N, C-alpha and C positions, 0 to 999 in steps of 0.2 A: 693167515685166509680169509680171502674180499669178500668183501658186502654186495650180496644178490639185490640187485636196485630190480624190482618188479614193475613193469609196462602194464596196463590192465590186469592182469592177471595173470598178467608166462612170465616167467626170468628174462632180464635182458638179450639175456643171451640167444635164448631162441627168437624171438622175435627180432634181430638180430639179424641170425642166418634167413626166417623168413621172410626177411624186405630184403634179406642180398639175390635169394631166390628169385619172388617178383619181377624185382630192378629188372635182375637175370633176359628174366620169359619175355618180361617186356622190351625191351630190343628185340628179340628174337624175331614177338609177332610185327613186328615195328620192319623187320628184313623180310620175314614173311609176304607181307601185304605188302613189299614192292619189289616181290620177285617173279618173274615172266616168265612163266616155262616154258622151256625150248624143247623138250618134248611128249610123247605119250605119257612116260611114265611118270611124268612130272606133274602134266595135265592132273596126271587120276590121283595124283600122291598132295598137290600141294593143298588142295582143303580140308583133307583132311588131317590134315598140317596145324593148322590153321584154327580147325575147329580141336583142335587134343590141349594145345598152347593157349586159348582160349577159355576150354573148362577150365586147366590150373589153375588158372591165375583165376578166374570167379573160383576156387574149391580154400588157393591161399588166404583172398583177403576175408572171406567167409565164416574160414576159419579164424584170422588173426579177430575178427569183428563180435566172436560169439566170444572172445575173450575178452573184450572191451578195451582193446589194443587203435587208439589211434592212427590210422592208418597212414594220413595226411600228414600228420607232424613226426612222423617215424619218417616219412619217405626224405621229406620236408629238412632234415636233419635235426632235429627239433629236441629231439632226445636224450 
């Protein structure tokens, strides 16, 4: 049985999973920021998609901060 390390007040595997999700969302946010709509549907949906990704990023960061996880250290690989 492996010893579970806690980061903040969460198990390491939970934190790593949420950090990976956060990094993926930041990549998606970057892609959406640079995307230029080419038709009316994209013009309508792009702001909604951008807001949804931004909200999800805020939710993940808020959750990690609630459990006292040092997000900067986790993203930089200091975990």
